[in-house]
N, C-alpha and C positions, 0 to 999 in steps of 0.2 A: 533507473535511478541507482547510482552507485552507493555503496555503503560507506558514506563519508564519515570522517571523524573531524569535528563533531558532526552529528547528523543534521540535515536540513529539517528543522522542526516547525518553522513559522514563516509567515509571509515575507518578513524582512530578509531572512536567510535565503529563501527561495529567490527573491529579487536579486540579491547579490550574486547568487550562484548562476542565475540566468545571464546577468551581465558578464560574468566570467566566461561562460560558454560562448556567448555571442562575440566577445572580444577574441577568444581563441579561434573561433570560426572565421573571423574577419568578414570580408564580403565574399562569400563563395561564388565561384563562377563555374559554368559548365564547360564541356570540352571545346565549345566554340567561342569561349570568352564572354558569354552573356551572363549577366548577373542573375543568380538564382535566389530563391526565397528559402529562408531557414527560420523556423520558429520552434524553439525547444518547448516541449510540453512539460511543465514543471510539476513535481510531486513533492509532498512533505512526508516526513517520517512520523507515524503515529506512535505516541508514547503513553504511558500511564498518566502523564500530566497534561496531555492535549485537552484543551477546553473547547466548548462550543464557540466561544469568542475567537479562539485561534483558528478554528475551521472557517468561520465566517470571514475573518480577515484574509485568510489564504485564498478563499474563493473569490473575494473582491479583488485580490491582486492577480488573479489569473491562474492560480494553481488548479490543476484538473483532477488531482487524485492525492490520496494519502496511501502510504504503504504500511501494511501490518507485518512487522517482523516479530515473531515470538522472541523474547529476550534470550540471547545465547544461542539462537538457532544457526546463525551463519556469521561470516566475517563482519566485525564491527556492529553487531546487533545487541550489544549490551544494554543499550537504551530502549530496546524494544518492549513490547507489551508483556507484562507478567501475568495478567489475568483478564481475559476478554469478557468475563462475567462481571467485572467491576463496574459499579454505577458510573464512574467517570468515563470509562471507555464507551459504555452504552450511550452516554450523553453526546460524546464526540461523534459516534457513528450516526446517531439520529440527526445531528447538525450537518454531517456530510450528505446524508440523504436529502435533507431539506434544501441544501445548496446545490444539489445536482452533481456532486462529486462522485468519483469512483473509488472503491477500496481495492487496492492491489494487495493480494494475500500471498505471503511466503508461508505456505502451509506445512508446518511440521512441528511436532512436540519435542521438548528437550529433556523430558524426564529420564533419568539414568536407567530406570527399569525397562524402558521401551527400547527394543532392538533398533539399531540404526536403520535397518531395512523396513521397519514398521512405523517409522516416525511420521511419514506422510499420511498413510492410511489411518493411523490413530488420530491425527489432526482432523481429517475429514469426518471421521466417525464421532469424535468427542468434542472438538473445539468449534468447528465450523457451524454446527447447529446452534451453539451459544451465540455466535455472531449473528446468525439469522434471527434468533430470539429477540435480540436488541432491536433489529431493524430489518424485517423481512423484505423490504422493497429496495434496499441499498444495492446499487449496481456493484458487482464484484468481478474481479479478474484474478484467477489463480495464476500467479507468475512463477510458480515452482511445481511443475508437473513432471516429476522425475521417474516415478515408478510406472511400469506398463499398465498396472491395474487402476491407476488414478482416475481415468475417465469413467470407468465402471463404478468406482466408489462414488464419484460425484453424481452420476445418474441416479443413484439410489436415494439422494437427498430429496426432500419435498421442497421445491423451490417455486416461488411465484413466477408467473409468466412475465416477460418484459412488457412494459406499457406500450 
């Protein structure tokens, strides 16, 4: 999911964006001229204001995941989550789990006192456990594994087995 401005935050926006993608792709064909199938997997941007109703509507519209950007972590992430421990974020995460959605995590902290080379490890150590506290069974994908030691950091988390 690109970091769009404005971000795709709800079912209606995801639907419009999907129509734009399909229109741009037109009717794709393979090298032999045969029509191919293309189905974009739509995601929404998790914000501090995402509600369980937003999550349920997105799931009903075919959205498959929400993406967690910490506010200010990357390009166009100003609308990102400011506090994963907030009750509103926890309610949205639990709604995602109940709907069978995936949380795609851009894992890094943005505090100025954290060295840029430690932002990812600090996220895994300090923030990701708080996400798991809200909803330990929520399926998650780390979409930003930039540091060589990230897999080792992730292995040290106590995570439930997949169902």
